[in-house]
C-alpha positions as CSV (number, residue, x, y, z in Angstrom):
1,M,109.7,27.6,-13.1
2,C,107.8,26.5,-16.2
3,L,104.6,26.7,-17.3
4,V,103.0,23.5,-15.9
5,N,104.5,24.3,-12.1
6,K,102.7,27.5,-12.5
7,I,99.3,25.9,-13.7
8,L,99.4,23.4,-10.6
9,I,100.4,26.2,-8.0
10,G,96.9,28.3,-9.4
11,L,95.1,24.6,-9.1
12,V,96.0,24.4,-5.2
13,V,95.1,27.8,-4.9
14,I,91.8,27.4,-6.2
15,A,91.2,23.9,-4.2
16,I,92.6,25.6,-1.0
17,G,90.0,28.4,-1.2
18,V,87.1,25.9,-1.9
19,C,88.0,23.7,1.3
20,F,88.4,26.8,3.4
21,Y,84.5,28.2,2.3
22,F,83.0,24.5,2.6
23,S,84.9,24.4,6.1
24,A,83.3,27.7,7.0
25,I,79.9,26.1,6.1
26,T,80.2,23.3,8.2
27,L,81.3,25.0,11.0
28,K,78.4,27.1,11.2
29,T,76.1,24.3,10.7
30,H,77.3,22.7,13.7
31,S,77.1,26.1,15.3
32,V,73.6,26.7,14.8
33,W,72.6,22.7,15.5
34,R,74.1,22.9,18.9
35,E,72.4,26.6,19.8
36,E,68.9,24.8,18.8
37,G,70.0,21.5,20.4
38,N,70.7,23.7,23.7
39,K,67.8,25.7,23.4
40,Q,65.2,22.3,23.2
41,E,66.9,20.7,26.0
42,K,66.3,23.6,28.0
43,Q,63.0,23.8,27.4
44,L,62.3,19.9,27.4
45,K,63.7,20.0,31.4
46,Q,61.6,23.0,31.9
47,L,58.6,21.0,30.5
48,E,59.7,17.9,32.9
49,E,59.4,20.4,35.7
50,E,56.1,21.9,34.6
51,I,54.6,18.0,34.3
52,A,55.9,17.1,37.9
53,L,54.8,20.3,39.4
54,Y,51.1,19.4,38.2
55,N,51.7,15.4,39.0
56,F,52.9,15.9,42.6
57,G,52.0,19.9,43.2
58,K,54.0,22.4,45.3
59,G,54.6,23.2,49.1
60,Q,52.1,22.9,51.8
61,P,48.3,24.3,52.0
62,D,47.7,27.9,53.6
63,T,51.6,28.9,52.5
64,E,52.8,31.1,49.7
65,G,53.6,29.2,46.6
66,Y,51.7,26.6,47.3
67,V,50.2,24.6,43.9
68,R,47.5,21.5,44.3
69,S,48.5,18.7,42.5
70,I,46.2,16.8,40.1
71,Y,45.0,14.4,42.8
72,E,44.2,17.2,45.0
73,Q,42.4,19.5,42.6
74,E,40.1,16.3,42.3
75,K,39.4,16.5,45.9
76,Y,38.6,20.0,45.9
77,L,36.1,19.6,42.5
78,R,34.3,16.5,44.1
79,A,33.8,18.5,47.4
80,L,32.6,21.3,45.6
81,Q,30.2,19.5,43.7
82,D,28.7,17.8,47.1
83,L,28.5,21.4,48.4
84,R,26.4,22.5,45.6
85,G,24.1,19.2,45.7
86,P,22.8,17.4,43.1
87,A,18.8,18.5,43.2
88,Y,16.4,20.7,45.2
89,R,13.0,19.0,45.4
90,D,9.5,20.3,46.1
91,C,10.4,24.0,46.7
92,E,8.2,26.6,46.9
93,V,7.6,29.2,44.5
94,Q,6.5,32.2,43.7
95,S,5.8,33.7,40.3
96,Q,6.8,37.0,39.2
97,F,6.8,36.3,35.3
98,A,4.2,38.6,34.4
99,T,6.3,41.7,35.7
100,N,10.0,40.8,35.3
101,R,10.2,37.0,34.2
102,L,11.5,36.1,37.4
103,F,10.6,33.2,39.5
104,N,11.5,33.1,43.7
105,V,12.3,30.1,44.7
106,Y,12.7,29.5,48.4
107,I,15.4,26.9,48.8
108,P,16.1,26.2,52.4
109,G,19.8,26.2,53.2
110,A,20.9,27.8,49.8
111,T,24.0,30.3,49.8
112,E,25.5,32.2,46.8
113,M,28.3,29.9,47.0
114,Q,25.8,27.2,46.0
115,L,24.4,28.6,43.6
116,P,26.4,31.5,41.8
117,V,24.6,34.1,39.6
118,N,24.1,32.5,35.9
119,T,24.3,29.0,37.6
120,P,22.2,26.7,34.9
121,L,18.9,24.7,36.4
122,Y,16.7,22.6,35.1
123,V,13.4,22.8,36.3
124,F,10.3,20.2,36.9
125,R,7.1,20.3,38.5
126,A,4.8,17.6,39.3
127,A,2.2,16.7,36.6
128,K,-1.2,17.4,37.1
129,E,-2.7,14.1,36.0
130,D,-0.1,12.1,37.5
131,E,1.7,13.5,40.7
132,D,4.7,10.6,40.6
133,K,5.2,12.0,37.3
134,L,7.2,15.6,37.0
135,T,6.3,17.7,34.0
136,Y,9.7,19.7,32.3
137,L,9.3,23.3,32.7
138,G,12.3,24.5,30.8
139,S,16.3,25.3,31.7
140,F,16.7,28.6,33.8
141,R,19.5,30.4,35.2
142,V,20.1,32.0,38.4
143,R,19.8,35.9,38.5
144,S,20.2,37.1,42.1
145,F,19.2,36.3,45.5
146,G,17.2,38.3,48.0
147,V,15.1,38.4,51.5
148,N,11.2,38.2,51.1
149,P,10.4,41.4,53.7
150,E,7.0,39.8,54.9
151,T,8.4,36.4,56.0
152,A,12.2,37.4,56.2
153,K,12.8,34.3,54.1
154,S,15.9,33.9,51.5
155,F,14.6,33.2,48.1
156,V,16.7,32.5,44.8
157,A,15.7,34.4,41.7
158,I,15.6,32.5,38.7
159,E,15.0,33.7,35.1
160,P,13.8,31.1,32.1
161,T,15.6,30.9,29.0
162,R,14.0,32.9,26.4
163,S,14.6,29.9,23.7
164,E,12.0,28.0,25.9
165,Y,9.2,30.0,25.7
166,V,9.4,32.4,23.0
167,N,8.6,30.4,20.5
168,N,6.8,27.7,22.6
169,E,3.4,28.7,23.4
170,R,2.6,25.5,25.7
171,M,5.7,26.6,27.9
172,K,4.8,30.1,28.0
173,A,1.4,29.1,29.2
174,L,2.7,26.9,32.1
175,L,5.3,29.9,33.1
176,S,2.2,31.8,33.1
177,E,0.0,30.3,35.4
178,R,-0.5,32.0,38.8
179,F,-0.5,28.3,40.9
180,V,3.3,27.2,39.8
181,G,2.9,24.7,42.8
182,R,6.3,23.3,43.7
183,W,9.4,22.9,41.7
184,T,12.2,20.2,41.7
185,L,15.7,22.1,40.5
186,F,18.0,19.8,39.0
187,M,21.7,21.3,38.7
188,N,22.1,18.4,35.8
189,M,19.6,17.4,33.6
190,P,18.5,13.8,35.0
191,I,18.7,10.9,32.5
192,D,17.5,7.5,32.6
193,K,19.7,5.1,34.6
194,A,18.7,2.1,32.1
195,E,21.9,0.3,30.9
196,H,23.0,0.5,27.4
197,G,21.2,-2.5,25.1
198,S,18.4,-2.9,27.5
199,T,15.5,-5.1,26.5
200,N,13.3,-1.9,26.8
201,E,12.8,-1.3,22.8
202,D,11.3,2.4,23.8
203,Y,14.0,3.5,26.1
204,V,15.4,6.7,25.5
205,P,17.3,9.1,27.9
206,F,15.2,11.4,29.6
207,D,17.3,14.3,28.6
208,T,17.2,13.7,24.9
209,E,13.2,12.6,24.7
210,I,12.6,16.0,26.9
211,Q,15.0,18.2,24.5
212,Y,13.5,16.3,21.3
213,Y,9.7,16.8,22.1
214,V,10.3,20.5,23.1
215,G,12.2,21.2,19.7
216,Q,9.3,19.3,17.6
217,E,6.6,21.3,19.6
218,V,8.3,24.3,18.2
219,I,8.9,23.3,14.6
220,M,4.8,22.1,15.0
221,Q,3.8,25.3,16.2
222,E,5.8,27.4,13.4
223,L,4.3,25.0,10.6
224,L,1.4,25.5,11.8
225,E,1.3,29.5,12.2
226,K,2.5,29.2,8.3
227,Q,-0.1,27.3,7.4
228,K,-2.7,29.6,8.9
229,R,-0.9,32.6,7.1
230,N,-1.3,30.7,3.8
231,I,-5.3,30.1,4.3
232,A,-5.7,33.4,5.2
233,Y,-3.8,34.6,2.0
234,M,-5.7,32.2,-0.3
235,S,-9.0,33.1,1.7
236,A,-8.1,37.0,0.7
237,I,-7.8,36.0,-2.8
238,V,-10.8,34.0,-3.3
239,G,-12.9,36.6,-1.9
240,A,-11.7,39.4,-3.6
241,G,-12.5,37.6,-6.7
242,Q,-15.8,37.0,-5.4
243,E,-16.5,40.5,-4.6
244,S,-15.7,41.5,-8.3
245,S,-17.4,38.7,-10.0
246,D,-20.1,41.4,-11.6
247,D,-17.0,42.3,-13.3
248,A,-15.8,39.2,-14.5
249,R,-16.5,37.2,-17.9
250,V,-19.4,35.1,-18.1
251,G,-18.5,31.5,-17.5
252,E,-15.3,32.5,-15.6
253,S,-14.5,30.3,-12.3
254,T,-13.2,30.8,-9.1
255,F,-10.6,29.0,-9.5
256,H,-9.3,30.6,-12.7
257,R,-9.4,34.0,-10.9
258,V,-6.9,32.7,-8.0
259,C,-4.6,31.5,-11.0
260,S,-4.9,34.5,-13.0
261,T,-3.8,36.3,-9.7
262,L,-1.3,34.3,-8.9
263,K,0.2,34.5,-12.6
264,R,0.3,38.0,-12.4
265,E,2.5,37.7,-9.1
266,S,4.8,35.7,-10.6
267,D,5.0,37.7,-13.8
268,N,5.7,40.9,-11.4
269,R,8.2,38.6,-9.6
270,L,9.8,37.5,-12.7
271,T,10.3,40.8,-14.1
272,K,12.0,42.5,-11.2
273,I,14.5,39.3,-10.9
274,Y,15.3,40.1,-15.1
275,A,15.7,43.4,-14.2
276,K,17.8,43.0,-11.4
277,Y,20.0,40.7,-13.5
278,E,20.0,43.0,-16.5
279,E,21.6,45.6,-13.9
280,E,24.1,43.0,-12.6
281,N,25.1,42.0,-15.9
282,Q,25.3,45.6,-17.4
283,A,27.7,46.6,-14.3
284,M,29.9,43.3,-15.1
285,K,30.3,44.4,-18.6
286,Q,31.6,47.7,-17.7
287,A,34.2,46.0,-15.2
288,N,35.2,43.6,-17.7
289,Q,35.7,46.4,-20.1
290,A,37.7,48.5,-17.3
291,L,39.7,45.5,-16.6
292,A,40.6,44.8,-20.5
293,A,41.8,48.5,-20.4
294,R,44.2,48.5,-17.4
295,V,45.7,44.8,-19.0
296,A,46.1,46.4,-22.5
297,E,48.1,49.7,-20.5
298,L,49.8,47.0,-18.4
299,E,50.8,45.4,-21.7
300,R,52.4,48.1,-23.0
301,K,54.3,48.9,-20.3
302,K,55.5,45.6,-20.4
303,A,56.8,46.3,-24.0
304,G,58.7,49.5,-22.9
305,Y,60.3,48.2,-20.1
306,Q,61.3,44.5,-22.5
307,D,62.4,47.5,-25.0
308,S,64.6,49.2,-22.7
309,I,66.3,46.1,-21.2
310,N,67.3,45.0,-24.5
311,A,68.8,48.6,-25.7
312,R,70.7,48.4,-22.3
313,I,72.2,44.9,-23.2
314,K,75.6,44.5,-24.9
315,P,76.3,42.0,-27.4
316,I,78.8,39.4,-26.2
317,T,81.9,39.2,-28.8
318,T,84.5,36.8,-29.1
319,K,87.5,37.7,-30.1
């Protein structure tokens, strides 16, 4: 057998090995995608069954494994909404705000199913100047049910949301009154029924208007308190300057003494800020020095590793 035939046989063997390698890869790829396709098909079928279950339900009511359909769920929710009722009007109220921050509201026919604990309520009462208008008293939550031992009437104990009265003096005054009158309780905040694009330029949704004015009232009260503190502070400074006027230089005005006091306070604040900055700067310098030392150490280790690698690599020689 000549040398050329031997070379050709060797090339054929190599080509057969390459073809076998790529055939194995192709078969493995097909196997992986086939498994993934079967899994996706199974999940898709399961998803379709779940969608059908939600759309059409399963079984009969009051039987094991019964599942409501979307349509039956909507009917059930509407029935619950009708059961709860949209509002309770002209309810008698007994105030316990001074002792435990609660109000006992007598709602005829109300049950714990209609008003479970933590149910939010929006409370109004008739305005003093006009009984046809309502005054907003804030948002409340149901805390418990009880029975009056004297009259044997059941009542609902509700508590105002703390944010409604803690920062609002007007709300706190309204809730602290001994005579609270009759209240109207809404399950949802009532809104104006005007259509969008109404010709009334002053149209604002009722709930938005209430929330806006309550929030603005709290902001104005905080602003007034801040102004009062500033006035008291300036009055104290001016008063201190007037008391020590005998020791002041001749011709020195009260305004000059106020400015001097403010300047001293500003200098003290700046001195403290600068001292803090110096401490932070010194700490940063020390951290940078430690980091530089660590980097130098790592560089030395890197150079040692490189020398070791170079020593182990044998030079390639050609004959």
